[in-house]
C-alpha positions in Angstrom: -8.8 37.7 10.2 -8.9 36.8 7.0 -10.9 33.6 6.1 -11.4 30.8 3.4 -14.5 30.5 4.3 -15.6 34.0 4.6 -14.2 34.6 1.2 -16.3 31.4 -0.5 -19.4 32.9 0.9 -18.7 36.2 -0.5 -17.8 34.7 -4.0 -21.2 32.7 -3.7 -23.2 35.8 -2.7 -21.2 37.5 -5.8 -22.5 35.1 -8.3 -25.9 35.0 -7.0 -26.1 31.8 -5.8 -27.6 30.4 -2.2 -26.2 27.9 -0.2 -29.1 25.4 -1.3 -27.6 25.8 -4.7 -24.4 24.9 -3.5 -25.8 21.5 -1.8 -27.4 20.8 -5.0 -24.4 21.0 -7.0 -21.8 19.3 -4.2 -24.2 16.5 -2.1 -22.3 17.9 0.7 -24.6 18.4 3.8 -25.5 22.0 4.8 -24.0 21.7 7.9 -21.0 21.1 6.0 -20.9 24.2 3.9 -22.0 26.2 6.8 -19.4 25.0 9.0 -17.0 25.9 5.9 -18.6 29.4 5.7 -17.9 29.9 9.4 -14.7 28.7 9.9 -15.6 26.0 12.4 -14.7 23.0 10.4 -11.1 24.2 10.8 -11.5 24.3 14.3 -13.0 21.0 14.9 -10.7 18.3 16.1 -13.0 15.6 15.1 -13.1 15.9 11.2 -9.9 14.5 9.4 -7.3 17.0 7.6 -8.2 15.3 4.2 -11.7 15.4 4.5 -11.8 19.2 5.5 -9.5 19.5 2.5 -12.0 17.6 -0.2 -14.9 19.4 1.4 -13.3 23.1 0.0 -12.1 21.7 -3.1 -15.4 20.4 -3.7 -16.9 24.0 -2.6 -14.8 25.6 -5.1 -15.3 23.4 -7.9 -19.1 24.4 -7.8 -18.0 28.3 -7.6 -15.9 27.6 -11.0 -12.4 28.6 -9.2 -9.3 27.5 -9.9 -8.3 24.1 -8.0 -4.7 25.0 -7.7 -5.4 28.6 -6.2 -8.0 26.6 -3.8 -5.1 24.4 -2.8 -2.8 27.2 -2.1 -5.3 28.9 -0.4 -6.0 25.6 1.9 -2.3 25.3 2.6 -2.4 29.1 3.8 -5.1 28.5 5.8 -3.4 26.0 7.5 -0.4 27.7 8.3 -2.4 30.8 9.7 -1.4 33.3 7.1 -4.3 33.1 4.5 -4.1 36.4 2.6 -7.5 36.6 0.5 -6.0 34.6 -1.8 -9.5 33.6 -3.1 -10.2 37.1 -3.9 -7.4 37.9 -6.5 -9.7 37.2 -9.7 -12.8 39.4 -8.0 -11.6 43.0 -7.7 -15.2 43.8 -6.6 -15.6 42.1 -3.8 -12.1 43.3 -2.6 -13.4 46.9 -2.9 -16.3 46.0 -1.0 -14.1 44.9 1.7 -11.8 47.5 1.2 -8.7 45.1 0.7 -6.5 47.8 -1.3 -6.4 50.3 1.4 -5.3 47.4 3.9 -2.8 46.2 1.9 -0.9 49.5 1.0 -0.8 50.0 4.6 0.6 46.7 5.1 3.1 47.4 2.4 3.9 50.6 4.2 4.3 48.8 7.6 6.4 46.2 6.2 8.9 48.7 4.2 9.6 50.4 7.7 10.1 47.0 9.5 12.3 46.1 6.9 14.2 49.5 7.1 15.0 48.7 10.9 16.0 45.1 10.0 18.8 46.6 7.5 20.2 49.6 9.7 20.4 46.7 12.8 22.3 44.4 10.4 24.5 47.6 9.7 25.4 47.9 13.2 26.5 44.1 14.0 28.3 44.2 10.7 30.4 47.5 11.7 31.0 46.0 15.5 32.1 42.6 14.0 34.9 44.3 11.7 36.3 46.3 14.8 36.5 43.1 16.8 38.3 41.8 13.8 40.8 44.7 13.8 41.7 44.2 17.8 41.9 40.2 17.3 44.7 41.4 14.2 46.8 43.5 16.4 47.6 40.7 19.1 50.4 38.9 18.8 50.4 35.6 17.8 51.7 32.5 20.0 54.4 30.6 18.5 52.7 26.7 18.2 55.0 23.9 19.8 55.7 21.5 17.4 56.0 17.8 18.3 59.8 16.6 18.5 60.6 14.3 15.5 62.2 10.7 16.3 65.1 10.3 13.8 68.6 10.0 15.6 72.2 10.1 13.6 74.9 8.5 15.0 78.5 10.1 15.1 78.9 8.5 11.2 76.0 10.8 10.2 73.7 7.5 9.6 70.1 7.5 10.6 69.1 5.2 13.7 65.7 3.8 14.2 64.1 4.1 17.4 64.5 1.1 20.1 60.6 0.4 20.0 60.9 -0.1 16.0 63.9 -2.0 16.5 62.3 -4.4 19.1 59.2 -4.9 16.7 61.5 -5.5 13.6 63.5 -8.1 15.5 60.2 -10.0 16.8 58.9 -10.1 13.1 62.3 -11.9 12.1 61.8 -14.4 14.7 58.4 -15.1 13.9 59.7 -15.8 9.9 60.4 -19.4 9.7 63.6 -21.0 8.3 62.6 -21.7 5.0 65.4 -24.4 4.3 64.6 -26.6 6.8 61.0 -27.0 5.5 60.5 -31.1 3.9 59.3 -29.8 0.4 59.1 -33.7 -0.6 57.3 -34.9 2.5 54.4 -31.8 1.6 54.1 -33.0 -2.1 53.5 -36.7 -0.8 50.9 -35.7 1.9 49.2 -33.7 -0.6 49.0 -36.6 -3.3 48.0 -39.1 -0.4 45.2 -36.5 0.5 43.9 -35.8 -2.9 44.2 -39.9 -3.4 41.8 -40.3 -1.0 38.2 -40.5 -1.9 35.3 -39.2 0.6 33.0 -41.6 2.2 29.9 -40.3 0.9 31.1 -41.1 -3.0 32.1 -44.9 -1.7 28.5 -44.8 -0.1 26.7 -43.7 -2.9 28.6 -46.2 -5.5 27.5 -49.2 -3.0 23.9 -48.6 -2.9 24.0 -48.1 -6.8 25.4 -51.6 -7.4 22.6 -53.3 -4.5 20.1 -51.2 -6.6 21.4 -52.7 -10.3 22.1 -56.3 -8.7 18.6 -56.1 -7.5 16.9 -55.3 -10.6 18.8 -58.1 -12.3 17.5 -60.9 -10.0 14.3 -59.6 -10.3 14.0 -59.6 -14.0 16.4 -63.2 -14.9 15.1 -65.4 -11.9 11.5 -64.3 -11.5 11.7 -63.3 -8.0 8.5 -61.9 -6.5 6.8 -63.9 -9.3 4.2 -66.5 -8.6 2.8 -69.4 -11.0 -0.2 -69.9 -9.1 -2.2 -66.6 -10.6 -4.3 -67.8 -13.2 -4.1 -66.5 -16.8 -6.2 -63.4 -17.7 -9.6 -64.2 -19.5 -9.8 -63.9 -23.3 -12.1 -61.8 -24.9 -13.7 -64.4 -26.2 -14.7 -66.3 -23.2 -18.4 -67.2 -22.5 -20.6 -64.7 -20.9 -22.3 -65.8 -18.1 -25.9 -67.4 -18.2 -28.6 -65.1 -17.6 -30.0 -65.2 -14.0 -26.7 -66.3 -12.6 -25.9 -65.1 -9.3 -23.0 -62.9 -10.4 -25.2 -61.0 -13.0 -27.5 -60.2 -10.0 -24.4 -58.9 -8.1 -23.1 -56.7 -11.0 -26.9 -55.3 -11.3 -26.8 -54.5 -8.0 -23.4 -52.8 -7.8 -24.5 -50.5 -11.3 -27.6 -49.4 -9.4 -25.6 -48.2 -6.4 -23.1 -46.5 -8.9 -26.0 -44.9 -10.5 -27.7 -43.7 -7.3 -24.6 -42.2 -6.0 -24.1 -40.3 -9.4 -28.0 -39.1 -9.0 -27.3 -37.9 -5.6 -27.2 -33.9 -5.7 -24.1 -32.0 -4.5 -24.6 -30.0 -1.5 -26.1 -26.1 -2.2 -23.4 -23.5 -1.7 -24.0 -21.6 1.5 -22.8 -18.0 1.9 -20.0 -17.1 4.4 -20.3 -15.4 7.5 -18.9 -12.2 6.3 -20.0 -11.2 3.0 -18.5 -8.4 0.9 -20.9 -6.2 -1.5 -18.5 -4.3 -4.3 -19.2 -1.0 -5.5 -17.9 -0.1 -8.7 -17.6 3.5 -10.2 -18.6 1.9 -13.6 -19.8 5.3 -15.5 -18.4 8.0 -13.8 -16.5 9.4 -10.6 -18.2 8.5 -7.2 -17.6 11.7 -5.3 -18.4 10.4 -3.0 -20.3 7.3 -2.2 -21.2 6.6 1.6 -21.3 3.1 3.2 -22.6 2.3 7.0 -22.3 -1.5 7.6 -22.6 -3.7 10.8 -18.6 -4.7 11.0 -18.2 -0.9 10.9 -20.9 1.0 12.2 -20.2 4.5 10.9 -21.0 6.4 7.7 -17.5 7.4 5.9 -17.3 8.6 2.5 -15.3 7.2 -0.3 -14.1 8.9 -3.5 -14.0 6.3 -6.5 -12.7 6.9 -9.4 -14.2 5.8 -12.7 -12.9 2.3 -13.2 -12.4 1.8 -9.1 -14.0 -0.9 -7.4 -14.2 -1.2 -3.8 -15.0 -4.5 -1.4 -17.1 -3.7 1.9 -17.8 -6.2 4.4 -20.5 -7.0 6.4 -22.7 -9.7 8.3 -26.4 -8.9 8.1 -26.7 -5.2 6.9 -25.2 -2.6 4.6 -26.1 0.6 3.4 -25.1 2.4 0.5 -25.9 5.8 -0.6 -24.6 8.1 -3.6 -25.1 8.7 -7.2 -26.7 5.5 -8.0 -26.7 6.0 -11.6 -23.0 6.0 -11.8 -22.3 2.9 -9.8 -22.7 -1.2 -10.0 -23.1 -3.6 -7.0 -22.1 -6.5 -7.2 -21.9 -10.0 -4.4 -19.5 -12.3 -5.3 -19.5 -11.1 -8.9 -23.2 -11.4 -9.0 -24.7 -8.2 -10.2 -27.6 -6.7 -8.1 -30.4 -5.4 -10.5 -32.4 -2.2 -10.0 -31.0 -2.1 -6.0 -32.6 1.4 -6.0 -35.8 0.5 -6.7 -36.3 -2.5 -4.8 -34.1 -2.3 -1.8 -34.1 1.5 -0.8 -34.9 2.7 2.6 -36.3 5.9 2.6 -35.6 6.4 6.4 -32.0 5.8 6.2 -32.3 7.4 2.9 -29.8 5.0 1.2 -29.8 1.3 -0.3 -30.1 -1.2 2.5 -28.6 -4.5 1.7 -29.3 -7.4 4.2 -28.6 -11.2 4.4 -31.7 -12.6 4.0 -32.0 -11.2 0.4 -29.4 -13.5 -0.7 -30.0 -16.8 1.5 -32.8 -17.9 -0.5 -30.8 -18.2 -3.6 -27.2 -20.4 -3.7 -25.8 -18.5 -6.5 -25.2 -15.7 -4.6 -23.0 -18.0 -2.6 -20.9 -18.9 -5.9 -18.1 -16.7 -6.9 -18.0 -15.4 -10.5 -16.3 -13.4 -12.7 -18.3 -10.1 -12.5 -21.6 -9.8 -14.5 -21.2 -6.6 -16.6 -24.1 -4.9 -18.7 -23.0 -4.2 -22.4 -22.4 -0.5 -21.9 -19.9 -1.5 -18.7 -16.0 -2.1 -19.1 -14.2 -4.5 -16.7 -12.7 -2.7 -13.4 -9.4 -1.4 -13.8 -9.2 -1.6 -9.9 -10.6 -3.9 -7.1 -9.9 -2.8 -3.8 -10.5 -3.8 -0.2 -12.0 -1.0 1.7 -9.6 1.8 3.7 -10.1 1.5 7.5 -10.3 5.0 9.5 -9.7 5.2 12.9 
């Protein structure tokens, strides 16, 4: 049975490349490349179909194959009718596999099958024409028409059915006698209704009158005022003598206010859940793999240049990818030289922990992205998607 993985392996061998060369060019694990070539990756229900297609396209990109052709080959593989589409541009491999002879035999078989199908369709059309002839020879039955309900009297005039007469009579009874209506009384009633103002308009007018009256009383007669209030001290009033008790109280009040102003504000504290930002600043991250204690599974993410993702964690997060093409931030503060300082050889990833940021309060204060001179602002900042 044709296999897209077998054809990829044949093309790789034809170009003189080893599977290690593909691994170095794509950064895909060796076991993933081997599962692509032997076709087991398409049988594994644990792998997500989107990841499988991405892995195969990355493999084909390393072999410099046409991406549209690889995509069509993947569609054929999913439908189960893959027919060595990737080998169209490699006649040498097709000759080695003997695909031309097999294709000619397949074409002969398809022609024979199409001929049989045409013969069967001709027989069916003959049977249908015979059946139509027999049907046309039978006499057609007369269709009964429903009788009309129009009556004529002896004079030739049309009469309406009794049911129509009853409906017309009842409608005539329901019609009011227009001559018995008191039109003058109706006009007077409508005038009285229009003349009566609504209750809320009257209430609003009373409230406005009360407010205006209260304002006049306050301003004219001096209500709510008192003559016992002493006038304010003039600017040229005598200053208190030095050493007086009032000056001492003022000095104490000034000292207390100065002490309150000099007290430093409480330092910012990191939140329980932290977010590290991975920014594809200089090239596409294809892919970046992230593990955190809140999502203890390594997941790959493909980030186009100019895209940034936020990854949540509490105590530990690990990041693996093309470090030269990415920038890392915590609350907008750039993490410099993260590969040289925080690379964990056992995990083969950059490992960031909460302890690295607790000692300095600046990490807890959100700021705009601290970008180097050769990096532009991110086009998009997203929260990482969740895969189940």
